[in-house]
C-alpha positions in Angstrom: 0.0 0.0 0.0 2.9 2.4 0.7 4.0 1.9 -2.9 0.6 2.9 -4.1 0.7 6.1 -1.9 4.1 7.0 -3.4 2.9 6.2 -7.0 -0.1 8.4 -6.9 1.6 11.2 -5.1 4.1 11.3 -7.9 1.3 11.2 -10.5 -0.4 14.2 -8.9 2.8 16.2 -9.3 3.7 14.8 -12.8 0.2 15.6 -14.1 0.5 19.1 -12.7 -2.5 18.6 -10.4 -0.7 19.8 -7.2 2.2 22.1 -6.9 4.3 20.0 -4.4 4.2 17.0 -2.1 3.3 19.1 0.9 0.0 20.0 -0.8 -1.3 16.5 -0.9 -2.1 13.9 1.8 -2.8 10.3 0.7 -4.0 7.5 2.9 -4.4 3.8 2.1 -5.9 1.3 4.5 -4.4 -2.2 4.7 -3.7 -3.7 8.1 -2.9 -0.1 9.1 -3.4 3.3 7.4 -0.4 4.1 5.2 0.3 7.7 4.2 2.9 10.1 2.8 2.5 12.0 6.1 4.4 11.1 9.3 1.1 10.6 11.2 -2.5 10.2 10.3 -4.7 13.1 11.6 -7.7 12.1 13.7 -10.1 13.6 11.1 -8.7 11.5 8.3 -8.8 8.3 10.5 -12.4 9.1 11.4 -13.4 9.1 7.8 -12.2 5.5 7.4 -14.6 4.7 10.3 -17.5 6.6 8.8 -17.1 5.4 5.2 -16.7 2.1 3.4 -13.4 3.0 1.9 -9.8 1.9 1.8 -8.3 5.0 0.2 -8.5 8.8 0.9 -6.9 11.7 -0.9 -7.0 15.2 0.4 -5.1 17.9 -1.5 -5.1 21.5 -2.7 -4.8 21.7 -6.5 -2.0 23.8 -7.9 -2.8 27.5 -7.7 -4.4 28.1 -11.1 -6.7 25.1 -10.8 -7.5 26.1 -7.2 -8.4 29.6 -8.5 -10.9 28.0 -10.9 -12.5 26.0 -8.2 -12.6 28.9 -5.8 -14.5 31.0 -8.4 -17.0 28.2 -9.0 -17.7 27.8 -5.3 -18.4 31.5 -5.1 -21.1 31.0 -7.8 -22.4 27.7 -6.4 -21.6 27.5 -2.7 -23.2 24.1 -2.1 -23.2 22.0 -5.3 -21.3 22.4 -8.6 -23.0 20.8 -11.6 -20.7 20.2 -14.5 -22.2 19.5 -17.9 -19.4 17.7 -19.9 -19.8 14.1 -20.8 -17.0 12.8 -18.6 -18.5 14.5 -15.5 -22.1 13.5 -16.2 -21.0 9.9 -16.6 -18.4 9.6 -13.9 -18.7 12.2 -11.1 -22.2 13.6 -11.7 -21.9 16.6 -9.5 -19.5 18.0 -6.9 -20.7 18.7 -3.3 -19.1 21.7 -1.5 -18.7 21.5 2.2 -17.7 24.4 4.5 -14.9 22.7 6.5 -12.9 19.5 7.0 -15.4 18.1 9.4 -15.6 14.3 9.2 -19.4 14.2 9.7 -20.0 16.8 6.9 -17.4 15.1 4.6 -18.9 11.6 5.2 -22.4 12.9 4.3 -21.0 14.3 1.0 -18.8 11.3 0.2 -21.5 8.8 0.9 -23.2 9.9 -2.3 -20.3 11.1 -4.4 -16.7 10.1 -5.2 -15.3 13.4 -4.2 -16.1 16.9 -2.8 -14.6 20.3 -2.4 -13.8 21.7 1.0 -14.1 25.4 1.0 -10.8 27.3 1.4 -9.0 23.9 1.8 -9.0 21.7 -1.2 -10.5 18.5 -2.7 -11.2 15.3 -0.9 -11.8 12.0 -2.8 -12.1 8.4 -1.8 -11.6 4.9 -3.2 -13.3 1.6 -2.1 -10.7 -0.6 -3.8 -7.5 1.4 -4.5 -5.9 4.8 -4.4 -6.2 4.9 -8.1 -9.9 5.6 -7.7 -9.3 8.5 -5.5 -6.7 9.8 -7.9 -9.1 9.5 -10.9 -11.8 11.4 -9.0 -9.4 14.2 -8.0 -8.2 14.5 -11.6 -11.7 14.5 -13.0 -12.9 17.2 -10.6 -10.1 19.5 -11.6 -10.8 18.8 -15.3 -14.6 19.4 -15.0 -14.0 22.6 -13.0 -11.9 24.2 -15.8 -14.4 23.1 -18.5 -17.4 24.4 -16.5 -15.8 27.8 -15.8 -14.9 28.5 -19.4 -18.0 26.9 -20.9 -20.4 28.8 -18.7 -18.5 32.0 -19.2 -18.3 32.0 -23.0 -21.8 30.7 -23.5 -23.3 33.4 -21.1 -21.2 36.1 -22.8 -22.8 35.2 -26.2 -26.3 34.7 -24.9 -26.4 30.9 -25.1 -28.5 29.5 -22.3 -30.2 31.2 -19.4 -27.2 32.4 -17.3 -26.7 36.1 -16.8 -23.7 37.6 -18.7 -20.6 37.5 -16.6 -19.0 40.6 -15.2 -15.8 42.1 -16.5 -13.8 40.7 -13.6 -14.8 37.2 -14.4 -13.7 37.6 -18.0 -10.4 39.0 -16.9 -10.0 36.1 -14.5 -10.7 33.6 -17.4 -8.2 35.3 -19.6 -5.5 35.2 -16.9 -6.3 31.5 -16.2 -6.2 30.7 -19.9 -2.7 32.2 -20.1 -1.5 29.7 -17.5 -3.3 26.7 -19.0 -2.6 27.3 -22.7 -1.3 24.2 -24.3 2.2 23.9 -25.8 3.0 22.0 -29.0 3.6 18.3 -28.3 7.0 16.8 -28.4 8.0 14.3 -31.0 7.7 10.6 -30.1 10.8 8.6 -29.3 9.4 5.8 -31.5 8.9 7.1 -35.0 7.6 5.5 -38.1 5.0 2.8 -38.6 5.4 -0.2 -36.3 5.4 -3.7 -37.8 5.8 -6.4 -35.2 3.5 -6.8 -32.2 6.3 -5.7 -29.9 6.8 -2.6 -31.9 3.1 -1.8 -31.9 2.9 -2.1 -28.2 6.0 0.1 -27.7 4.6 2.7 -30.2 1.2 2.8 -28.5 2.9 3.1 -25.1 5.1 6.0 -26.2 2.1 7.8 -27.8 -0.1 7.2 -24.7 2.6 8.7 -22.4 3.0 11.7 -24.8 -0.8 12.3 -24.7 -0.7 12.4 -20.9 2.5 14.4 -20.6 1.0 17.0 -23.0 -2.1 17.4 -20.9 -4.3 16.1 -23.7 -6.1 13.7 -21.4 -6.8 13.4 -17.7 -6.8 10.4 -15.3 -7.8 7.2 -17.0 -9.8 8.6 -19.9 -9.0 8.6 -23.6 -8.0 5.6 -25.8 -5.6 4.7 -28.5 -5.6 2.0 -31.2 -3.6 0.7 -34.2 -4.8 -1.4 -37.1 -2.6 -3.9 -38.7 -4.3 -5.9 -41.4 -7.4 -7.5 -40.0 -6.4 -6.9 -36.3 -7.0 -3.9 -34.1 -4.7 -3.3 -31.1 -6.6 -1.1 -28.7 -6.2 0.1 -25.1 -8.4 -1.6 -22.6 -11.4 0.2 -21.0 -10.3 1.9 -17.8 -6.6 1.8 -18.6 -4.3 4.8 -18.1 -2.7 6.0 -21.3 0.6 6.4 -19.5 0.5 2.7 -18.3 -0.4 0.8 -21.4 1.9 -2.3 -21.4 -0.3 -5.2 -20.4 -3.5 -3.2 -21.1 -3.7 -3.5 -24.9 -6.1 -5.9 -26.5 -5.6 -7.6 -29.8 -9.0 -7.7 -31.5 -9.5 -9.6 -34.8 -12.0 -7.8 -37.0 -13.7 -11.1 -37.8 -14.9 -11.4 -34.1 -13.0 -14.7 -33.6 -12.0 -13.8 -30.0 -13.7 -12.3 -27.0 -10.9 -9.8 -26.4 -13.3 -6.9 -27.3 -15.1 -7.5 -24.0 -12.3 -5.7 -22.1 -11.4 -3.2 -24.9 -12.2 0.4 -24.8 -15.9 1.2 -24.7 -15.4 3.0 -28.0 -14.1 0.0 -29.9 -17.0 -0.1 -32.3 -16.4 3.6 -33.2 -12.8 2.8 -33.9 -13.7 -0.2 -36.0 -16.1 1.8 -38.1 -13.7 4.7 -38.5 -11.0 2.3 -39.8 -13.5 0.9 -42.2 -14.5 4.3 -43.6 -11.1 6.0 -43.6 -8.6 3.3 -44.4 -6.4 4.8 -41.7 -4.3 2.7 -39.3 -4.0 5.0 -36.2 -6.6 6.5 -33.9 -5.9 8.6 -30.8 -8.6 9.9 -28.5 -8.0 12.5 -25.8 -9.9 14.8 -23.6 -8.2 18.1 -24.2 -9.6 20.9 -22.1 -10.2 23.7 -24.6 -11.3 21.3 -27.4 -14.1 20.1 -25.0 -14.8 23.7 -24.0 -15.2 24.9 -27.5 -17.3 21.8 -28.5 -19.9 23.0 -26.0 -19.8 26.6 -27.2 -23.2 27.5 -28.6 -25.3 25.3 -26.3 -26.3 21.6 -26.6 -25.7 19.9 -29.9 -28.5 17.7 -31.1 -27.8 14.1 -32.1 -27.2 14.0 -35.9 -26.3 17.7 -36.0 -22.8 18.9 -36.9 -21.1 22.2 -36.3 -17.5 23.3 -36.7 -14.8 24.8 -34.5 -11.8 26.1 -36.4 -12.7 23.8 -39.3 -13.0 20.7 -37.1 -16.3 19.0 -37.1 -18.2 18.7 -33.8 -20.7 15.9 -33.5 -22.9 14.5 -30.7 -22.9 11.0 -29.5 -23.0 8.9 -26.4 -20.3 6.4 -25.3 -21.1 2.9 -26.5 -23.0 1.4 -29.4 -26.6 2.3 -28.6 -28.9 4.0 -31.0 -27.5 7.4 -30.0 -23.9 6.2 -29.7 -21.0 8.1 -31.2 -20.5 5.0 -33.4 -23.3 6.5 -35.6 -21.8 10.0 -35.9 -18.1 10.1 -35.3 -16.9 7.8 -38.1 -18.8 9.8 -40.7 -17.1 13.0 -39.6 -13.7 11.2 -39.5 -14.2 9.9 -43.0 -13.8 13.4 -44.5 -11.7 15.2 -41.9 -9.7 12.5 -40.1 -10.4 14.4 -36.9 -13.5 15.3 -34.9 -14.6 16.5 -31.5 -17.5 14.7 -29.8 -19.4 17.5 -28.0 -18.6 17.7 -24.3 -16.5 14.6 -24.6 -13.2 14.8 -26.5 -11.1 14.8 -29.7 -10.4 11.9 -32.0 -7.7 12.0 -34.7 -6.8 9.3 -37.2 -4.1 9.0 -39.8 -2.6 6.5 -42.2 0.9 7.0 -41.0 2.6 7.0 -37.6 1.4 7.9 -34.2 3.3 11.2 -34.5 0.8 12.5 -37.1 -2.3 11.7 -35.1 -0.8 13.1 -32.0 0.3 16.3 -33.7 -3.3 16.6 -35.1 -4.9 16.4 -31.6 -2.3 18.9 -30.3 -2.9 21.4 -33.0 -6.7 21.2 -32.6 -6.3 21.9 -28.9 -4.1 24.9 -29.6 -6.6 26.3 -32.1 -9.5 25.8 -29.7 -7.5 27.6 -27.0 -7.0 30.5 -29.4 -10.7 30.4 -30.3 -11.7 30.5 -26.6 -9.5 33.5 -26.1 -11.0 35.3 -29.1 -14.5 34.9 -27.7 -13.4 36.2 -24.3 -11.6 39.2 -25.8 -14.1 40.1 -28.4 -17.2 40.0 -26.2 -15.9 41.6 -23.0 -18.8 43.1 -21.1 
């Protein structure tokens, strides 16, 4: 358990979620409570008594992310309700509690995976592992940024029922944007088109790590695949893109194995995209500003397409149901080899190396960041 504590503390810092080790306290219950702290505070120990958990994470996000969350708690002092797909599916809403009081925290954490403690930070839990607490922490930070910017630019332009934001909020958003603006992604260490299965796994692993390092996906979301002949290699559902070895499924297109059961929930969309495009690489991430701009203009109806900086935006749910992105995404990819699923994330495909698809997702995120800035600057109240 101590190894898990150290692993996820390092991930919090590497993913730029917290500024330093002192800003995070991680606790994992085995025969005793393990932690990165010298002792376990009574309040933290009490939460293990009150909740059916084996993991607890209490941390203050790095300053820019914390300023986003602070602004949201000023607007919504009891409950923050994100609208992006990741949040609606995974964390639903985010309770806000006034203090680090075990009884208040237990009440909030009995119904949700995490909560915000006013003037303190974020508290998340896991019932099986610290990974769950880390994922919830990362998702809350992601959803907070998306909500702040989406609500602001939509209200500025009269989309929805929210009152227009004041000038200070727009200035705050512009300052936050300066800190969160994406940089061009670095070239991959494995270049070219992989051939053997070992090369494919190494190339997918390198691409997955690059997506995470560039901030183009959070926690365990996103997926990546490679087609070689009649076989698709695809990341497993729930896998972290920076930990792909051992989490890649080999899925024959003829359905001759059951490997697809553990594959990404978007396997069918990948298969259809390969069929229509003839490409051999797909990378899917959850870049902040791409998601933000995909929600600009209000809800997108299923079957409707709009464009952000020339990139198609489509609607679609995860999975292969009647309103699944399987029915909308591949058609958009057929013509453009990239698309954003509204409120969800960006997909990019290519017929070359992972470098090309990664560069495409990165450039889309940079364009969407510029587009968001343009809306804020041109429509200042």
